[in-house]
C-alpha positions as CSV (number, residue, x, y, z in Angstrom):
1,M,2.1,15.1,4.1
2,L,-0.1,18.1,3.2
3,R,1.0,17.6,-0.4
4,S,-0.1,14.0,-0.3
5,Y,-3.5,14.9,1.1
6,L,-4.1,17.6,-1.6
7,L,-3.2,15.1,-4.3
8,L,-5.6,12.6,-2.8
9,I,-8.3,15.2,-2.8
10,F,-7.5,15.9,-6.4
11,C,-7.9,12.3,-7.3
12,V,-11.2,11.9,-5.5
13,T,-12.5,15.1,-7.1
14,A,-11.6,13.7,-10.6
15,W,-13.3,10.3,-9.9
16,G,-16.4,11.9,-8.4
17,S,-16.7,14.3,-11.4
18,N,-16.5,11.3,-13.8
19,F,-20.1,10.4,-13.1
20,V,-21.3,13.9,-14.2
21,F,-19.0,14.0,-17.2
22,G,-20.1,10.5,-18.2
23,K,-23.7,11.7,-18.1
24,M,-22.7,14.5,-20.4
25,L,-20.9,12.2,-22.8
26,V,-23.7,9.7,-23.2
27,A,-25.8,12.5,-24.6
28,E,-23.2,12.8,-27.4
29,F,-22.1,9.2,-28.0
30,S,-23.7,5.8,-28.0
31,P,-22.8,4.0,-24.7
32,L,-21.0,1.1,-26.4
33,L,-19.1,3.3,-28.8
34,L,-18.2,5.6,-25.9
35,S,-16.9,2.7,-23.9
36,A,-14.8,1.5,-26.8
37,L,-13.3,4.9,-27.5
38,R,-12.5,5.4,-23.8
39,L,-10.8,2.0,-23.7
40,L,-8.8,2.8,-26.8
41,F,-7.4,6.0,-25.3
42,I,-6.7,4.2,-22.0
43,T,-4.9,1.4,-23.8
44,I,-2.8,3.8,-25.9
45,F,-1.8,5.6,-22.7
46,L,-0.9,2.4,-20.9
47,L,1.2,1.2,-23.9
48,I,3.1,4.4,-23.9
49,W,3.5,4.3,-20.1
50,A,4.6,0.6,-20.2
51,R,7.4,1.2,-22.7
52,G,10.7,0.5,-20.9
53,R,8.8,-0.4,-17.7
54,L,7.2,-3.7,-18.7
55,S,8.8,-7.0,-18.0
56,M,6.6,-9.7,-19.6
57,P,6.6,-13.0,-17.7
58,T,5.6,-16.4,-19.2
59,L,1.9,-16.8,-18.8
60,S,0.3,-20.1,-17.9
61,R,-3.2,-21.3,-19.0
62,T,-4.6,-20.2,-15.6
63,D,-3.1,-16.8,-16.1
64,W,-4.7,-16.4,-19.4
65,L,-8.1,-17.6,-18.1
66,L,-8.0,-15.1,-15.2
67,L,-6.8,-12.3,-17.5
68,G,-9.5,-13.1,-20.1
69,T,-12.2,-13.1,-17.4
70,L,-10.9,-9.8,-16.0
71,G,-10.8,-8.3,-19.5
72,I,-14.3,-9.3,-20.4
73,V,-16.1,-8.9,-17.0
74,G,-14.0,-6.3,-15.3
75,V,-13.2,-4.1,-18.3
76,F,-15.6,-4.7,-21.2
77,I,-18.9,-5.3,-19.3
78,N,-17.9,-2.9,-16.5
79,Q,-17.2,0.0,-18.8
80,W,-20.2,-0.6,-21.1
81,S,-22.7,-1.0,-18.2
82,F,-21.4,2.2,-16.6
83,Y,-22.2,4.4,-19.6
84,K,-25.3,2.4,-20.5
85,G,-26.6,3.1,-17.0
86,L,-25.8,6.8,-17.1
87,V,-28.1,7.2,-20.1
88,T,-31.1,7.3,-17.6
89,A,-29.5,7.0,-14.1
90,D,-28.8,10.0,-12.0
91,P,-25.1,10.6,-11.5
92,T,-25.4,11.1,-7.8
93,T,-27.4,7.9,-7.3
94,S,-24.9,6.0,-9.5
95,A,-22.0,7.2,-7.4
96,L,-23.8,6.0,-4.2
97,V,-24.6,2.6,-5.7
98,L,-20.9,2.2,-6.8
99,A,-19.8,3.1,-3.3
100,L,-21.1,-0.3,-2.2
101,T,-18.2,-2.0,-4.1
102,P,-16.0,-2.7,-1.0
103,I,-19.0,-4.3,0.8
104,V,-19.7,-6.6,-2.2
105,T,-16.0,-7.3,-2.6
106,A,-15.9,-8.5,1.1
107,M,-18.8,-10.8,0.5
108,L,-17.3,-12.3,-2.7
109,A,-13.9,-12.7,-0.9
110,A,-15.6,-14.6,1.8
111,I,-17.3,-16.9,-0.7
112,F,-14.5,-17.5,-3.3
113,L,-11.4,-16.7,-1.3
114,K,-12.5,-18.3,1.9
115,E,-11.8,-15.1,3.8
116,S,-13.6,-14.6,7.1
117,L,-16.7,-12.3,7.2
118,T,-16.5,-10.6,10.6
119,P,-19.6,-9.4,12.5
120,R,-18.4,-5.8,11.9
121,M,-18.3,-6.4,8.2
122,A,-21.8,-8.0,8.2
123,I,-23.2,-5.0,10.1
124,G,-21.5,-2.6,7.7
125,S,-23.0,-4.5,4.8
126,V,-26.5,-4.2,6.2
127,I,-26.1,-0.5,6.9
128,G,-24.6,0.2,3.5
129,T,-27.4,-1.7,1.7
130,A,-30.0,0.3,3.7
131,G,-28.3,3.5,2.5
132,V,-28.7,2.5,-1.1
133,L,-32.4,1.7,-0.5
134,F,-32.8,5.2,0.8
135,V,-31.1,6.6,-2.2
136,I,-33.3,4.9,-4.7
137,Y,-36.5,5.5,-2.7
138,N,-38.6,8.1,-4.6
139,G,-41.0,9.0,-1.8
140,A,-43.6,6.3,-2.6
141,E,-41.8,3.2,-3.6
142,L,-38.3,1.7,-4.4
143,H,-37.5,2.9,-7.9
144,F,-35.3,0.5,-9.9
145,D,-35.2,1.9,-13.4
146,A,-33.1,0.3,-16.1
147,G,-30.3,2.7,-15.6
148,I,-29.9,1.9,-11.9
149,L,-29.9,-1.8,-12.7
150,W,-27.1,-1.2,-15.2
151,I,-25.1,0.7,-12.5
152,F,-25.7,-2.3,-10.1
153,L,-24.1,-4.5,-12.8
154,T,-21.2,-2.0,-13.0
155,M,-20.7,-2.3,-9.2
156,I,-20.9,-6.1,-9.2
157,T,-18.4,-6.4,-12.1
158,F,-16.1,-4.0,-10.4
159,A,-16.1,-6.1,-7.3
160,I,-15.5,-9.2,-9.3
161,S,-12.5,-7.5,-11.0
162,I,-11.0,-6.7,-7.6
163,I,-11.2,-10.4,-6.7
164,L,-9.6,-11.4,-10.0
165,V,-6.8,-8.8,-9.5
166,R,-6.1,-10.2,-6.1
167,L,-5.7,-13.6,-7.6
168,L,-3.5,-12.3,-10.4
169,G,-1.5,-10.2,-7.9
170,H,0.2,-13.4,-6.6
171,R,1.1,-14.4,-10.2
172,L,1.8,-11.3,-12.3
173,P,3.1,-7.7,-12.0
174,P,0.3,-5.1,-11.7
175,L,1.3,-3.4,-14.9
176,V,1.0,-6.7,-16.9
177,T,-2.4,-7.3,-15.4
178,T,-3.6,-3.8,-16.1
179,L,-2.3,-3.6,-19.7
180,A,-3.4,-7.2,-20.7
181,S,-6.9,-6.9,-19.2
182,N,-7.5,-3.6,-21.0
183,L,-6.3,-5.0,-24.3
184,I,-8.5,-8.1,-23.9
185,G,-11.4,-5.9,-22.8
186,F,-11.0,-3.6,-25.8
187,G,-10.5,-6.5,-28.2
188,S,-13.6,-8.3,-27.0
189,M,-15.7,-5.2,-27.2
190,L,-14.6,-4.3,-30.8
191,P,-16.8,-6.8,-32.7
192,F,-19.9,-5.6,-30.9
193,V,-19.0,-2.0,-31.7
194,L,-18.5,-2.8,-35.4
195,I,-21.9,-4.6,-35.6
196,S,-23.7,-1.6,-34.0
197,A,-21.7,1.1,-35.8
198,P,-24.4,2.0,-38.4
199,A,-26.8,2.9,-35.6
200,A,-24.2,4.5,-33.3
201,T,-24.4,8.1,-32.2
202,V,-21.1,10.0,-32.8
203,S,-20.6,13.6,-31.6
204,L,-19.4,16.1,-34.1
205,Q,-18.4,18.5,-31.3
206,L,-14.6,18.9,-30.7
207,S,-15.4,19.7,-27.1
208,S,-17.1,16.4,-26.6
209,W,-14.1,14.5,-28.1
210,L,-11.7,16.5,-25.9
211,L,-13.8,15.7,-22.8
212,L,-13.8,12.0,-23.7
213,F,-10.0,12.0,-24.2
214,V,-9.3,13.9,-20.9
215,T,-11.7,11.8,-18.8
216,A,-10.2,8.6,-20.2
217,V,-6.5,9.4,-19.9
218,V,-6.5,11.7,-16.9
219,M,-9.0,9.9,-14.7
220,H,-8.2,6.3,-15.5
221,G,-4.5,6.7,-16.2
222,I,-2.8,9.7,-14.7
223,V,-5.0,10.0,-11.6
224,T,-4.7,6.3,-10.8
225,L,-0.9,6.5,-11.0
226,I,-1.0,9.5,-8.6
227,W,-3.4,7.8,-6.2
228,N,-1.3,4.6,-6.1
229,S,1.9,6.6,-5.4
230,Q,0.3,8.5,-2.6
231,L,-1.4,5.4,-1.2
232,Q,2.1,4.1,-0.3
233,K,2.8,7.3,1.6
234,V,-0.3,7.8,3.7
235,G,-1.6,4.3,4.0
236,A,-4.8,2.6,2.9
237,A,-6.8,3.5,6.0
238,K,-6.3,7.3,5.6
239,A,-6.7,7.1,1.8
240,A,-10.0,5.3,2.3
241,M,-11.4,8.3,4.2
242,F,-10.7,10.5,1.1
243,S,-12.3,7.8,-1.2
244,N,-15.5,8.0,0.8
245,L,-15.9,11.6,-0.3
246,E,-16.4,10.5,-3.9
247,P,-20.3,10.4,-3.8
248,F,-20.4,13.8,-2.3
249,I,-18.1,15.1,-5.1
250,A,-20.5,13.6,-7.6
251,M,-23.4,15.4,-5.8
252,L,-21.6,18.8,-6.0
253,F,-20.7,18.4,-9.7
254,G,-24.3,17.2,-10.5
255,F,-25.7,20.2,-8.7
256,F,-23.5,22.8,-10.4
257,L,-23.1,21.3,-13.9
258,L,-26.4,19.5,-14.4
259,A,-28.6,21.4,-11.9
260,K,-29.5,18.1,-10.1
261,P,-31.0,18.9,-6.7
262,V,-29.7,17.0,-3.7
263,T,-32.5,15.7,-1.5
264,S,-32.3,15.1,2.2
265,V,-33.1,11.4,1.6
266,Q,-30.0,11.1,-0.7
267,L,-27.9,12.7,2.0
268,L,-29.2,10.3,4.6
269,G,-28.5,7.4,2.2
270,A,-25.0,8.7,1.5
271,L,-24.2,8.9,5.2
272,L,-25.5,5.3,5.8
273,I,-23.4,4.0,2.8
274,I,-20.3,5.7,4.1
275,V,-20.8,4.3,7.6
276,G,-21.4,0.9,6.2
277,V,-18.3,1.0,4.0
278,T,-16.2,2.4,6.8
279,L,-17.3,-0.5,9.2
280,T,-16.6,-3.0,6.4
281,T,-13.2,-1.7,5.4
282,T,-11.6,-0.8,8.8
283,S,-11.6,-4.3,10.1
284,K,-8.2,-5.9,10.2
285,E,-9.1,-8.5,7.6
286,A,-10.2,-5.9,5.1
287,T,-7.1,-3.8,5.0
288,T,-5.5,-5.5,2.1
289,K,-8.7,-5.8,0.2
290,R,-9.4,-2.0,0.6
291,N,-5.9,-1.2,-0.6
292,E,-6.5,-3.1,-3.8
293,S,-10.0,-1.7,-4.2
294,L,-8.7,1.8,-4.0
295,S,-6.0,1.3,-6.6
296,L,-8.6,0.2,-9.1
297,S,-10.9,3.2,-8.8
298,N,-12.5,4.8,-11.8
């Protein structure tokens, strides 16, 4: 079991650092181009991984509609808004905003999937939202800059993608859903990349390209596979406790790599968010939802 816990800590560390590495990459690449290149590397990895493992079922019109929506909203817009937001948003604040995903997912599930929203989940939602307000409070007023709004869009599209994956989970194998949605997301992004290509910023540094490749393949591909395998061994509830460490990992990497100070208000906000998420995801009704949310982490 110790090995599983160490592997889960490795996964959370990789995902938490992604906010800081993303901040570094948007200084070298245009956000849209960066998103497209990342999706390209991810898709190539998935195609290689799927070889010999993929069993393609017959897809209905509804399947294609759900996959298309997942590809455009949960992949294209999600990836683009993430890097667009990191141009100006602080990595730590971004990680804390994205930590609200399970709460928003619970609300969307109550609306669209007719799942019950328990009092415990409602209280957790209020506490988690209060935590975010603390995080974006600059000492005088609530500070919603453009970057934070883009990160909020990332969080919302991520929550929507979890709902779509839940719907597709009853119809298609996970590998089919993952591969098809990434292919659709990359394909729908490509025309916009080509149009904006003349004005795009492209790094000439080999180290930047290497960082881009590693963060795409390792964090979205290999780490996700490790997480999903260990999730089956330790259970979703225990894995969730490790996942809640992600904002603090982002804080540490931001402090050491970007010299970003961590304020007491941010720490208070982080604690409120984690309390809110824990309340929301530890209710009986949320167990399955949390499992799926964890398996889709960045």
